[in-house]
N, C-alpha and C positions, 0 to 999 in steps of 0.2 A: 488606729492612726498614731499610736504612741511613737514608734520608732521613726515613721515617716515625718511627724511633726518635728521631732528632734533633728532630723537630717535636714530639714528645711528651716530650722530655727534661725531667725535674724536678730541679732542684738543691737538695738539702737540706743546710742547715748545722746539724750536730749540735753542741750546746753545753750548758753547764750542768754535768750530772753531779752527783755526790755527793763529799763530802770538802772538804778544806781550800782546794782551788783553784777552788771553784764560782764565787765572786763574780768572779774574774779571767776565768774562761771565759765567764760571761755578758756581760761588757763586750767581750771579744774577738769573741764570736759575733754580737753586735748590730752591731758595726762592720763585720765581714766581709759580713753579710747586707744591710746598707744599700747597699754597694757593688754587690753581684751583682744586687740588685733593679733597679738603674739600667740594666742592659744585658741582663737575662734575665727574661722575664715569668713563667716557671714556676719559683718559688723558694719555699722555706719554711724558717722558722727553728723547729727542734724541740728541745725541752729533753729531754735524755737522763737521765731520773730513775731508771731501773733498769739492769739488766744484759742487757735484751733489746732487739733492734732494733724500733723502731716499725713498725707494720703498713704505714705509707706508704712504707717503704724496700723497694723492689722492684728486682730486678736488670735487668729489661727496659727500665726507663724512668727510672733514677735515677742520679745521681752524688752521692756524699755528700762534703762538705767538713767534716772533722771539726775542731772547735775545743774539744776536751775536754782540759784540762790535768791531767796526773798520773794515777795509778791506772789505771782502766779504759780511758781515752782513750789513754794512752800506753804501756801495757805489753803491747800486742799483742792483748789479748783482743777489743777492738772490731774491729780489722782482721781477725782470724780469723773472727768472725761475719759480716763483710761479704764475705770470700772465699768462705765456704761458701754464701752466698746469691747469689753471682755479681754482687755489687754493685761497680761501679767507684768508687774514692774517691781524693780527693787525699792526697798525703803518703806517707810511708814505709809498707812493708809490716809485716806482724806480726813477722818476724824482726828486722828493723831497729829496730822499736820496742822489742822485748825487749832487744836489744843496748844501746840508749841509755838506757832507763829505769833499768837497773842500773849505777850508777856504777862498781862493781867490773869488770863486764864491759867496759864502755867503756874503762877504764884498761888492762886486759889487751889489748884490741884496738889501743889507741893504742901500747902499747909494742911490740906485734908489728909495727906499721907504722913503728917508728923514731922515734916522738914521745916527747917528755919529759913526765912527769906529776908532780904534787905527791906527795912521799913521804907514806906513810900505811899504814893497814891497815884490813881488814874486821873488824868486831867485833860479837858478839851476847853479851848477859849470860849467856846460857845455855852458851856455850862455855867450855872451860877455856883461858883466855888469860893468858899471863904478861904482865901490863900493865906491870910494871917494865921488862921487857926491850923490849916494843914501843915504849913511851914514851921510853925511852932513846935510841931511834934517831931520834926526831923532835923531842924536846924538850918544854918545859912551856908552850908557847904554841900552842894547837891550834884546829882547827875540826871540829865534829861535826855530821854531817847524815845524814838517812835514806839508806840505800843506794839506795832507789827514791823518786821524787818529784821535784817541781820546785817553781818560784816561791819558792825559799828557805824553804818550810814546814818547820820544825823545826831550821833551821840555827842552831847556837850557836858562840859564840866564848868559849873558856874558857882562863884563864891561871893557872898554878900547880899544881904536881903534886898537892898534897892535893885541891885543888877539882877537878882533872881526874878523879882516881880516884873520888871520891865521886860525881861526875856520871855517869861511865861505869857504875859498879856499880848505879846506880838507874834506868838507861834502861829503857824497856819491852822486852820479850823479842821483839826483831826485829833485822834487820841494820842496822848503822850503818857510815858511813865515818868514820874519824878520821884527820885529815891534819894535817900541819905547817902552821901559819899562815905564809904567805909574804908578805913585805912586797914590794909591787911595784904595778904598774899593771894594773888589771883591764880586759880587752878583750873585746869581743863582736863576732862576725862572722856576718852573715846569708849563707846559701848557697842559691843558687837553680839548680837543674838541675846541680848539681855545681860551680858556680863561685862563689867568694867575692865578695860585694859589698863595701860600705864597712865600715870598722872603727870601732866606737864605743868611746870610753873612758868607763868608769864611775867617777865620783868622789863616794862618799858623803861627806857633809860631816863626819862624825866617824870615818871609816875603816872602818866595818863595814857591808857591804852585805847586810843581812838582810831578811826579809819586810817590816818596818816601812819601812826605807828605800826598798825597791823600790817599794812602792805608796802611800807618803805623799808628798803634793805638797811639793816644796821641800827634801826631805831629801837629795836626790842630784842632783849635776850630770852632765850627759852632753855629751861633746865629740865631735861627729861632723861631718867626719872626724876621727879622732884625730891629734894631732900627733906624727908619727913619722918616722923616717929612711926612705928607700926601702927599705933592706935589712930594717929591722924590719917595715915594712908587708908586704913580700913574704913574709917568714918567717912571720908570722901568718896571711896569706891561704893560703899553701901548706899550713900545718898544718891549716886549717879544711877545705880540699878533701881532705886526706889522711885525716882522721878521718871525713869524710862517706863516702868510698869504703870505708874499713876497716869502718865499722859497716853497710854495705850500705843506706844511706839513699837516698831517692828523692824527687824533686821539690823539697823544700826542708828546711831545718833552721837551727838556730843553734848556733854553737860558741862557748864562753867560755874565755878563757885568762888567765893572769897572765904579764905581761912583767917579769921580775925583772932589774934593772939593778944592776951593781956596778961603780962607776967607768966604765970604757971597755968592760966586758964585759957582755953580756945573753943571756938565754935565754927561750924561750917554753915555758910549761908548760901542758898542758890541764887545764881544770877539769871540763867536762862538755859533753854535746851534748843539745840539746833538738829533738825531732822535731815537736812541736806547739807552737811558741813563742807567746808572747802577741801578739795581734793588734789591741790598741787603736792609735789613731794615735799614741800616745805610747810604744809598746813599743819594745824594742830592735830587732826585725827590720825594722819600717818605717823606723826611723832609719838602720839599715844601708842600706836600699834607697834612702834619699834621698841618700845619699852617691854612689850609683851612678847617680843621676838619675832614679829611679822614685818617683812620688807614690804615695799609699796606694791609690788605685784601680787604678793600673798594676801595683802589687805583687800585688794580690789577683787580678787578671786572669792574670798570669804564673804564680802559684801554682796556679791552677785549669786552666790551658791543658793540662799534660800529661795530666791525668785525662780532659779533653774528647777528646784525641786517642786515648786508650786506649778510651774509649767508642765512638768512631767506628770504630776498628780492630775492635772486638768485633762490631760489627753490619755491617761492610762486606760 
């Protein structure tokens, strides 16, 4: 069935979904689909509007390229559905997706792998937490973000003990990550097949890289490749490859870090790992790929290639 399966292979780009990252996913999916269309006749762009796989997704003739950001797309539920139906897909498996969508889990795996993380704590307003004690360890200039999610949705920068306590006590009843706000240089690294690509420095024009700065034109500068010493570049790249392995990622991902410098001393602190990063031509992963000599079509092709290999092996 090998050649027959390849001849009938349909590549489906799943995008859209529901929630705060839908618009980002729509733009990413359209960009990816345009590229795949140029080299593959049988391809479809499908809006994932519910929590069930579309009927067109069949294990015997389909590869799925998921471009769903946050929630259902990145928390492992989509990947579990695809696995149960025997569908080959690009990107990380369900286990790795769960590891990375939950920032607390990612931090635990990072520490176990010997990486440094930003000081902070997991918080839920329903829990009995001694805020005075926890905040005493990280100070009164903090970052608050959902424990699960991406695209900087829900990210808040808060300063002042009174404001912080009021904000935390009035958060929705779900898990949040509360971290010390680190003054440093924010770096992003694309990872392809376990190897780090170029390093992108993110420079928001007023120092706060939130949702607005990420997706509003002209509010953030991106320097790629980042201007770093050879040792700094190697340390960031090694950290990206290490967390990719520690989280059991597959095919591709993006890792974000803070480079904290103090006079002649510096250290690399992990922020998060994204298993389904933004894929517009102006997103961080394509910028990272450009540093490594890959244009956008080349990047999409390289991201899809391992899934095609798995499909060929399945029907060999």
